C-alpha positions, -999 to +999 in steps of 0.1 A: +101-005+710+088+030+711+119+040+696+116+019+665+079+032+665+091+067+661+119+059+636+093+044+614+071+072+614+097+099+607+110+075+576+071+077+567+067+114+572+101+122+551+089+098+522+056+120+521+074+150+521+098+140+489+068+126+470+050+159+479+072+183+464+054+180+433+021+169+417+016+145+391-004+160+360-038+150+374-064+179+374-041+208+366-055+242+375-054+268+345-032+292+365-003+297+342+024+290+369+010+255+378+006+243+337+025+216+325+025+202+296+048+197+260+027+218+236+051+214+204+080+189+192+099+191+162+135+180+149+155+207+137+181+191+123+196+153+121+225+136+098+220+110+071+238+084+056+234+082+018+243+057-004+259+070-039+285+063-066+316+082-064+339+095-091+355+060-096+322+043-099+325+028-069+294+025-039+302+047-010+281+063+016+278+101+020+269+118+056+248+149+051+231+173+075+192+171+069+162+193+081+133+171+081+107+198+085+078+178+064+079+148+094+054+159+118+055+146+158+023+138+172+015+142+211-007+121+231-016+140+262-039+111+271-007+089+277+021+113+273+037+100+244+054+118+215+063+101+180+064+106+143+040+085+123+058+088+095+092+072+101+123+092+091+143+079+062+164+052+061+202+063+073+188+086+097+214+090+126+192+092+155+221+091+179+225+128+177+195+150+170+184+187+171+152+194+183+130+220+192+108+214+225+080+239+236+064+239+272+032+253+283+036+287+296+072+284+299+074+253+320+111+236+325+121+207+306+145+182+317+157+151+302+164+118+318+194+098+312+197+065+290+206+050+321+204+057+357+215+092+368+200+128+373+176+142+347+196+174+328+178+207+317+171+207+280+193+230+259+181+238+224+215+237+206+223+204+221+216+172+206+200+141+219+203+106+216+170+090+202+180+058+192+156+044+217+127+062+233+139+090+257+118+100+289+113+141+293+100+156+323+085+191+323+079+212+354+053+240+359+067+273+366+060+272+405+076+235+406+047+222+421+036+202+390+054+176+371+045+159+336+064+129+323+064+122+284+082+094+262+096+103+231+103+081+204+121+091+171+108+066+143+133+056+116+127+034+087+149+004+092+147-008+057+149+012+025+114+018+015+124+013-025+135-020-023+116-046-039+118-085-025+106-117-037+095-146-015+097-180-030+069-206-023+064-239-028+062-253-064+029-261-078+030-288-104-004-284-113+005-249-124+029-260-148+002-282-168-016-248-179-015-236-214-021-202-200-031-185-167-049-156-148-048-142-114-070-127-092-073-115-055-106-116-038-119-116+000-081-123+010-077-153-009-056-159-043-072-175-071-053-191-099-076-200-130-056-218-158-063-231-192-057-269-194-069-286-227-107-277-229-113-269-196-104-240-173-094-251-137-093-229-105-068-234-075-070-210-045-048-201-012-053-176+015-029-147+011-011-154+046-001-186+029+005-196-009+022-230-003-011-248+001-037-246-028-071-259-029-089-270-064-122-257-068-146-285-079-164-267-107-150-267-140-152-241-168-147-238-205-114-236-223-113-195-224-134-191-192-100-179-174-095-148-197-129-136-182-126-139-145-132-103-126-130-097-090-155-070-077-170-056-045-199-080-052-180-109-057-163-127-088-175-128-121-169-151-151-180-160-190-188-193-197-196-202-228-218-173-233-231-176-196-223-152-171-213-170-137-215-152-101-196-166-069-193-149-034-167-177-025-147-188-055-160-222-049-200-220-057-209-206-089-244-199-103-255-186-137-270-150-138-277-146-174-269-157-210-255-129-231-234-125-266-201-120-247-167-131-258-147-117-228-158-098-196-129-070-195-134-047-165-155-037-135-161-008-114-180-004-079-211-013-094-205-019-131-195-050-153-179-045-188-175-071-215-165-068-252-195-083-272-191-106-300-194-076-324-162-064-307-184-033-292-181-025-254-207-032-228-220-028-195-241-043-168-254-022-140-269-051-123-246-077-117-245-095-150-280-098-153-288-075-184-262-055-206-265-026-226-240-009-254-214+015-239-207+047-257-171+056-274-154+084-284-132+062-310-135+039-336-144+004-317-114-013-338-093+005-311-106-016-286-082-045-269-086-079-277-061-097-265-039-091-230-066-072-214-065-058-180-077-031-162-073-010-132-099+010-108-094+040-090-118+058-065-110+093-065-092+108-040-106+138-037-144+128-040-155+093-032-188+095-056-165+096-083-141+067-098-122+058-129-120+028-147-091+020-174-088-010-197-054-019-212-047-046-239-032-050-275-053-054-308-042-056-346-045-018-352-021-002-327+018-011-327+019-008-287-005-013-258-038+006-260-057+023-231-094+035-228-108+051-198-139+061-185-155+084-151-181+067-131-207+087-109-218+071-083-247+096-073-266+087-104-273+055-121-287+077-153-254+097-157-231+079-182-196+094-194-180+080-226-152+058-228-121+076-240-093+066-263-061+074-246-041+088-273-003+095-269+022+115-292+050+104-269+080+087-287+082+047-286+102+047-257+078+059-233+049+035-246+039+001-236+054-024-260+029-056-266+043-081-243+035-118-239+014-125-212+005-088-203-005-083-169-014-046-156-021-041-121-030-012-096-001-009-074+014+019-052-010+044-069-001+035-103-009+014-133+023-010-135+028-035-164+044-069-165+048-097-192+075-117-212+094-104-241+096-124-275+127-141-265+113-155-232+125-135-208+111-114-181+101-079-198+108-046-183+085-035-157+069+000-166+043+023-147+020+050-155+008+074-135-016+091-158-039+063-171-015+046-197-006+082-216+034+078-207+050+049-192+083+046-179+105+021-169+112+018-129+142+001-117+133-005-083+107-032-091+123-065-103+114-098-110+126-131-095+159-144-103+145-172-130+138-177-165+099-177-172+084-209-182+053-217-200+028-194-185+026-161-166+001-143-146+006-116-120-021-101-092-017-080-062-035-087-028-052-066-002-018-066+017+000-052-011+020-081-019+026-090-057+021-122-070+035-142-097+028-174-108+050-189-138+052-225-147+052-245-116+068-213-096+051-192-071+066-159-056+051-130-039+066-098-029+062-061-021+077-027-019+091-022+013+074+007+017+044-006+009+045-029+042+050+001+067+021+005+091+007+039+100+003+052+138-027+072+155-023+110+149-059+121+159-065+124+201-094+137+219-079+154+249-070+190+256-048+199+286 
């Protein structure tokens, strides 16, 4: 019995001796010989697959060497993780990656194998397989301290510039509409349609689209044109009455005004065309209205196919811009008007500026039927239907309508338009289309990519 006890004590002593050969990074002294941490990680070179067309016109794949110097890796010393929040491009070959890894105070770096085995010393000129997360060990100079890290090299599994549509359930109610408008508000999609002498509204949740609920209230025949979704609720014009709703279901009358259509909104303003074809503004949620100043003749204001985009400034959150789009009988192409809004002063008011362009017709926006302009992927994007009943080329503008170009990455569903057409973008960056009884939603792959944490609050 004593022999067994002595054997057990010996085994425990040996185990303790082995585990105390080095100390995990708990409270590491500032002594450089005891310091242990990875302080920098970057990719020096990697290979990437590119889709291209060869001289014979056939699709082919080429492999090139790529130095992703703009892709930054973040080190979370709290939990020992290293990763790139911006994934490397689709087609990157993560199985063979050349890296630069720097340890604090010239600590020694070892890489654990993907399977069972002994960790090997890191060598800068040896490629590493990062097709799955890798564990590395860094030892202090004196060999007494160790810290482990898990390195993940994120690579996009989708082509970022691909746009895909999802087909939702047909809706026979929508097919009865003469014309429609769709807006996104509070994570719901609302379709307002003209049916005879009425405007009827249906809504669905952003994450649904197959089940639609009818709003009990109906409106005048042209009210669908005036629906505006803002940060302060939804507004519409119903036979001269401005109405407001916080949920799209219950509507209250705010005021009565000589207006023909609500056309745009900023963070705190509503804009409308008056019965005398002037542009008016309300800064109190539709209660009172005053005339807006224009820098060009009001005959250039849009009167049909009206849409707008609202853009907060990227450099000053107190400054924003509203741009109005549409057609009129004066101009041969879609016109644009734009205005700056100063959120720091209610008394400061800028003029609306007519967006003049001298570019050729190729770079102007044609007068599409059922014209819809939305703000998507940091651009104004225009959709519609041609005179011969086909989906019109999707155009985009990065300068508020001065120049319009065709983006071939954006495509329509593979069907023919019918009867009516409306489009809107939701808070999850999906674009929705209602056309006849058809409903689709889709988005650019890159718009669905999530962002990882990049700031941490710990020193080492």
